C-alpha positions as CSV (number, residue, x, y, z in Angstrom):
1,M,155.5,96.6,131.8
2,S,156.3,93.9,129.3
3,D,153.0,93.1,127.6
4,W,149.2,93.2,127.8
5,S,149.0,90.3,130.2
6,D,150.6,92.6,132.9
7,L,147.8,95.1,132.7
8,P,145.3,95.2,135.6
9,A,142.1,93.4,134.8
10,D,140.0,96.4,135.6
11,L,141.9,98.4,133.0
12,L,141.5,95.7,130.4
13,L,137.7,95.7,131.1
14,Q,137.6,99.5,130.6
15,I,139.3,99.0,127.2
16,A,136.9,96.2,126.2
17,Q,133.9,98.3,127.2
18,K,135.0,101.0,124.7
19,I,135.1,98.5,121.8
20,Y,131.8,98.6,119.9
21,S,132.0,96.0,117.1
22,F,132.3,92.2,117.5
23,E,135.1,92.1,115.0
24,D,137.3,94.5,117.1
25,L,136.3,92.7,120.4
26,F,137.3,89.4,118.9
27,A,140.6,90.8,117.7
28,F,141.2,92.1,121.3
29,S,140.5,88.6,122.7
30,L,143.4,87.2,120.7
31,V,146.0,89.6,122.2
32,S,146.5,87.6,125.5
33,R,144.8,85.1,127.8
34,A,143.8,88.0,130.1
35,C,142.3,89.9,127.2
36,N,140.4,86.8,126.2
37,E,138.8,86.4,129.6
38,V,137.8,90.0,129.7
39,A,136.4,89.9,126.1
40,L,134.4,86.8,126.9
41,E,132.8,88.5,129.9
42,E,132.0,91.6,127.9
43,N,130.6,89.6,124.9
44,S,128.2,87.8,127.2
45,K,126.8,91.1,128.5
46,R,126.1,92.5,125.1
47,S,125.1,89.4,123.2
48,S,121.5,90.5,122.6
49,N,122.7,93.9,121.3
50,T,125.5,92.8,119.0
51,A,125.4,94.4,115.6
52,P,124.7,91.6,113.2
53,W,126.4,90.3,110.1
54,L,124.4,89.5,106.9
55,I,125.7,86.1,105.8
56,L,125.4,85.9,102.0
57,P,124.3,82.9,100.1
58,E,126.5,80.9,97.8
59,K,126.1,81.8,94.2
60,N,124.3,79.4,91.9
61,G,126.5,76.7,90.7
62,T,129.3,77.4,93.2
63,A,130.2,75.9,96.6
64,S,133.0,77.2,98.8
65,E,134.4,76.4,102.2
66,S,133.9,80.0,103.1
67,R,130.9,82.4,103.0
68,E,130.8,86.1,102.3
69,F,129.2,88.3,104.9
70,L,128.3,92.0,105.0
71,S,129.3,94.0,108.0
72,L,127.8,97.5,107.9
73,Y,130.1,98.6,110.7
74,R,133.1,97.8,108.5
75,G,131.2,98.9,105.4
76,R,132.4,96.0,103.3
77,V,132.0,92.4,102.5
78,S,134.4,89.9,104.0
79,R,134.8,86.1,104.1
80,L,134.2,83.7,106.9
81,L,135.7,80.2,107.0
82,L,132.6,77.9,107.2
83,P,133.3,74.5,105.6
84,E,130.3,73.0,107.4
85,A,128.0,75.0,105.2
86,K,129.5,74.2,101.9
87,G,126.7,73.5,99.4
88,K,124.1,73.3,102.1
89,Q,120.9,75.1,103.3
90,C,121.5,77.4,106.3
91,L,119.1,79.1,108.8
92,S,120.1,81.1,111.9
93,S,119.0,81.8,115.5
94,Q,120.8,83.3,118.5
95,G,124.2,83.4,116.7
96,W,123.9,79.7,115.7
97,L,123.4,78.2,112.2
98,M,121.2,75.3,111.4
99,I,122.9,73.4,108.5
100,I,120.8,71.0,106.5
101,E,122.3,68.6,104.0
102,F,120.3,67.4,101.1
103,Q,120.7,63.9,102.5
104,R,118.5,65.3,105.4
105,E,121.3,65.4,108.0
106,I,120.7,68.4,110.3
107,S,123.1,70.0,112.8
108,L,123.6,73.3,114.7
109,V,127.0,74.9,114.0
110,H,128.5,77.9,115.8
111,P,130.1,80.0,113.0
112,I,133.0,81.3,115.1
113,S,134.0,78.3,117.3
114,H,132.7,75.7,114.8
115,L,131.2,73.7,117.6
116,K,128.7,71.2,116.0
117,I,125.6,69.7,117.6
118,S,123.8,66.9,115.7
119,L,120.0,66.9,115.4
120,P,117.6,64.3,114.1
121,Q,116.3,64.4,110.6
122,I,113.2,66.4,110.3
123,I,111.2,63.7,108.6
124,R,112.0,60.6,106.6
125,S,110.4,61.0,103.2
126,T,111.6,60.9,99.6
127,D,110.8,64.6,98.8
128,F,113.2,66.9,100.7
129,F,111.5,70.1,99.6
130,T,108.0,69.0,100.8
131,D,109.2,69.1,104.5
132,K,111.9,71.6,104.2
133,I,112.6,73.7,107.4
134,S,111.9,77.4,106.8
135,K,112.7,78.8,110.3
136,F,113.9,77.6,113.7
137,V,114.4,79.2,117.2
138,L,116.3,78.0,120.3
139,S,114.9,77.9,123.8
140,S,118.3,79.1,125.1
141,N,121.8,79.6,123.7
142,P,123.7,76.3,123.4
143,S,126.9,78.1,124.2
144,S,125.7,78.7,127.8
145,N,123.1,76.0,128.3
146,S,123.3,72.4,127.0
147,D,119.7,71.7,128.0
148,F,117.8,73.4,125.2
149,R,115.1,72.8,122.7
150,V,114.9,73.5,119.0
151,M,111.5,74.6,117.6
152,A,111.1,74.6,113.8
153,I,108.5,75.5,111.2
154,Y,108.6,73.1,108.3
155,G,106.7,71.8,105.3
156,G,104.6,73.5,102.7
157,D,101.7,73.7,105.1
158,K,104.0,75.3,107.8
159,R,103.8,72.8,110.6
160,L,105.6,72.8,113.9
161,A,108.2,70.3,115.2
162,C,110.5,70.3,118.2
163,C,113.5,68.3,119.4
164,R,116.4,68.3,121.9
165,P,120.0,67.2,121.4
166,G,120.2,63.4,121.6
167,D,116.6,62.8,120.4
168,E,116.2,60.2,117.7
169,E,113.4,62.1,116.0
170,W,111.6,65.4,115.9
171,T,108.3,65.6,117.8
172,K,105.5,67.0,115.6
173,I,103.3,69.5,117.5
174,R,99.7,69.9,116.7
175,T,98.4,73.5,116.8
176,S,95.6,73.7,114.3
177,S,95.0,73.2,110.7
178,S,96.1,76.8,110.1
179,P,99.7,77.4,108.8
180,C,102.3,78.9,111.2
181,T,103.7,82.2,109.8
182,D,106.4,83.0,112.3
183,L,108.0,81.8,115.5
184,I,109.9,83.4,118.5
185,N,111.3,82.6,121.9
186,Y,109.4,85.1,124.0
187,K,110.0,85.3,127.8
188,G,111.1,81.7,128.1
189,Q,108.3,80.2,125.9
190,F,107.9,79.5,122.2
191,C,105.2,81.8,120.6
192,V,103.8,81.1,117.2
193,L,101.8,83.4,114.9
194,D,99.3,81.4,112.8
195,D,97.2,82.3,109.9
196,E,94.0,82.9,111.9
197,Y,94.9,86.1,113.8
198,R,96.3,84.1,116.8
199,V,99.5,84.0,118.8
200,L,99.9,80.5,120.4
201,A,102.2,79.7,123.3
202,V,104.0,76.3,123.4
203,N,105.3,75.3,126.8
204,F,107.0,72.2,128.3
205,K,106.7,71.6,132.0
206,G,109.6,69.2,132.3
207,S,112.6,68.0,130.3
208,N,110.7,65.0,128.8
209,S,107.2,66.4,128.9
210,A,104.9,66.7,126.0
211,A,104.2,70.1,124.5
212,N,101.3,72.2,125.9
213,V,99.8,74.5,123.3
214,Q,97.6,77.4,124.6
215,L,96.1,80.5,123.1
216,F,98.4,83.4,124.0
217,S,96.5,86.1,122.2
218,E,93.8,86.5,119.6
219,L,94.4,89.6,117.6
220,T,91.1,91.4,117.3
221,T,92.1,95.0,116.6
222,P,90.2,96.2,113.5
223,D,93.3,97.8,111.8
224,F,95.2,94.6,112.2
225,R,92.4,92.4,110.9
226,T,92.1,94.7,107.9
227,L,95.8,94.3,107.1
228,W,95.6,90.6,107.7
229,E,92.7,90.4,105.2
230,L,94.9,92.4,102.8
231,R,97.5,89.7,103.2
232,R,94.9,87.1,102.2
233,R,94.0,89.1,99.1
234,L,97.7,89.5,98.2
235,L,98.1,85.8,98.5
236,L,95.2,85.3,96.1
237,M,96.7,87.9,93.7
238,H,100.0,86.0,93.8
239,W,98.4,83.0,92.1
240,F,97.5,85.4,89.3
241,Q,101.2,86.5,89.2
242,I,100.7,90.0,90.5
243,G,103.9,91.0,92.1
244,R,102.8,91.8,95.6
245,W,103.4,89.9,98.8
246,M,103.0,90.3,102.6
247,R,104.9,88.7,105.5
248,C,104.4,88.9,109.2
249,Y,107.0,88.7,112.0
250,L,107.1,88.4,115.8
251,V,109.7,90.5,117.5
252,E,110.4,91.2,121.2
253,S,111.0,94.8,122.2
254,E,111.9,95.6,125.8
255,G,109.6,92.9,127.1
256,A,106.8,93.7,124.7
257,L,105.7,91.6,121.8
258,L,105.6,93.3,118.3
259,I,103.8,92.0,115.2
260,V,105.5,93.5,112.1
261,M,103.8,93.3,108.7
262,H,105.7,93.9,105.5
263,V,104.0,94.5,102.1
264,T,106.2,94.1,99.1
265,Y,105.5,95.3,95.6
266,G,107.5,94.1,92.7
267,S,108.0,93.5,89.0
268,H,109.2,90.7,86.8
269,I,111.4,93.2,85.1
270,V,114.9,93.6,86.5
271,R,115.9,97.3,86.8
272,S,119.5,98.2,87.9
273,D,119.8,94.7,89.4
274,Y,117.2,95.4,92.0
275,R,114.0,93.6,91.2
276,Y,111.8,94.3,94.3
277,K,110.9,97.5,96.0
278,S,109.4,97.2,99.5
279,C,106.6,99.6,99.9
280,N,105.5,99.6,103.5
281,F,105.8,98.2,107.0
282,E,103.2,98.2,109.7
283,I,104.2,97.6,113.4
284,F,101.8,96.7,116.2
285,K,102.5,96.1,119.9
286,L,100.5,93.6,121.9
287,D,99.0,95.4,124.9
288,S,99.2,94.1,128.5
289,S,95.8,92.5,128.2
290,K,97.0,90.4,125.3
291,K,93.8,91.2,123.4
292,G,94.5,94.6,121.8
293,L,97.2,95.9,119.5
294,Q,98.7,99.4,119.5
295,A,100.2,100.9,116.4
296,V,103.9,101.7,116.7
297,N,105.1,104.6,114.6
298,S,108.7,104.9,115.7
299,L,111.5,102.6,117.0
300,G,113.4,105.5,118.5
301,N,117.1,104.8,118.6
302,K,116.6,101.1,117.7
303,A,117.2,99.3,114.4
304,L,115.0,96.3,113.7
305,F,116.3,93.2,111.8
306,L,113.8,91.0,110.1
307,G,114.7,87.6,108.7
308,E,112.4,85.1,107.0
309,H,115.0,82.4,107.7
310,S,116.6,83.9,110.8
311,S,115.4,85.2,114.1
312,S,114.2,88.8,114.2
313,F,115.5,91.3,116.8
314,L,116.2,94.9,117.7
315,I,119.5,96.5,118.6
316,T,120.5,100.0,119.7
317,A,121.9,101.9,116.7
318,H,125.0,103.6,118.2
319,R,126.7,106.4,116.3
320,G,129.4,104.8,114.1
321,S,127.7,101.3,114.2
322,G,126.9,101.4,110.5
323,Y,123.2,101.0,111.3
324,K,120.6,103.7,111.3
325,P,118.1,104.3,114.1
326,N,114.4,104.0,113.4
327,C,115.1,101.7,110.4
328,I,114.1,98.2,109.5
329,Y,116.7,96.0,107.9
330,Y,115.2,93.0,106.2
331,A,116.3,89.8,104.3
332,E,113.5,87.9,102.7
333,D,113.4,84.9,100.4
334,L,111.0,85.2,97.5
335,S,112.1,82.0,95.8
336,G,109.2,79.8,94.8
337,E,106.8,82.7,94.8
338,I,107.3,85.0,91.9
339,E,110.9,84.7,91.0
340,E,113.9,83.0,92.7
341,I,115.4,86.2,94.2
342,E,116.1,87.8,97.6
343,D,114.5,91.0,98.8
344,V,117.2,92.6,101.0
345,G,117.2,96.3,102.0
346,V,116.6,98.9,104.6
347,Y,113.3,100.8,105.3
348,N,113.4,104.2,107.1
349,L,110.3,104.6,109.3
350,T,110.9,108.4,109.5
351,D,110.4,109.2,105.8
352,G,109.1,105.8,104.4
353,C,111.9,105.4,102.0
354,T,113.5,102.1,101.0
355,E,117.2,101.7,100.1
356,P,119.0,98.6,98.9
357,L,121.9,97.2,100.9
358,P,125.2,96.5,99.1
359,K,124.9,93.3,97.1
360,N,121.2,93.6,97.4
361,A,119.9,91.2,94.7
362,Y,120.7,87.6,95.6
363,V,119.9,84.5,93.5
364,S,120.3,81.2,95.3
365,R,118.5,77.9,95.3
366,G,120.3,76.7,98.4
367,S,120.5,79.2,101.3
368,P,119.1,82.7,101.6
369,A,120.8,85.7,103.2
370,L,120.8,85.5,107.0
371,W,121.1,87.9,109.9
372,V,123.5,86.5,112.4
373,Q,124.6,88.1,115.7
374,P,128.1,86.8,116.1
375,S,129.4,85.7,119.5
376,F,132.4,83.8,120.9
């Protein structure tokens, strides 16, 4: 037998199925055309459970055609050629990056294939930061479906806007006067968490139809409301420069919708290059009636990844993956709040301890650290 291309397809598939990391599967795909076909098939099966990379921001005052990324599977920081992101703001969802130029040009870029999809400008105004996009999600993966929508939270008052490839402008979506705090693609529809204890569903009946906004759930559980009021008090404390903050996230877990609350305590004093210490996470699961919330005390063998500027998700933490089960990995951007820093670390739900990740304190005015699930 002369080379890999002579091996039977079923044997190549068995080999691919025993490769855990995306890095090794990608290397396998380069061996031969037959290996590439098998790797593509295997990658599509595991796309939602791929161990993520943490793409690191550019350092202040520097711009490069490559970005550093942290792979805990490899246990090291490597570099990824990404000239499209040089000196630009980046966000992520479903393995794609949204790249925003300061001239307000916006595009989706696949970090591996470098496929680029142009999007309209978010808004035509003179102040970029007033209407800056803070998060986006995709209705489907552009790699497999060209008919998709992009939903984004933007502006200082956290409004919603939506577009499709080829649109000349974004469509602003009216929800309420309350700011949107997080966004997710849940069971084929966009769900939005707002600042009034509500989850809203945004649907589109046809390709060119207007958005239909409906109440998906009003969160009435006493424990949740107590924590939400704590969030309001912490927000008030922030204006008096007390170093505490709370963020809320929507996450899908085996068909259920989770609401995750993260309370951060901090200090203006830098100690060992790690300025913020995360104190607690609270996880709730929306029940089948969509009215009540159940406390979740364990994630089992799952690892949860929270991103303020990237989609949040769960993966199975296999042995040797570099990720720990029943842990929360988070990457938050505290710029513009207390100090311009990143809070990046891992919280263990078993013992309540928080540990920093390598390269844990980031300072960047451009792009924050992003969780990205790589794909072909």
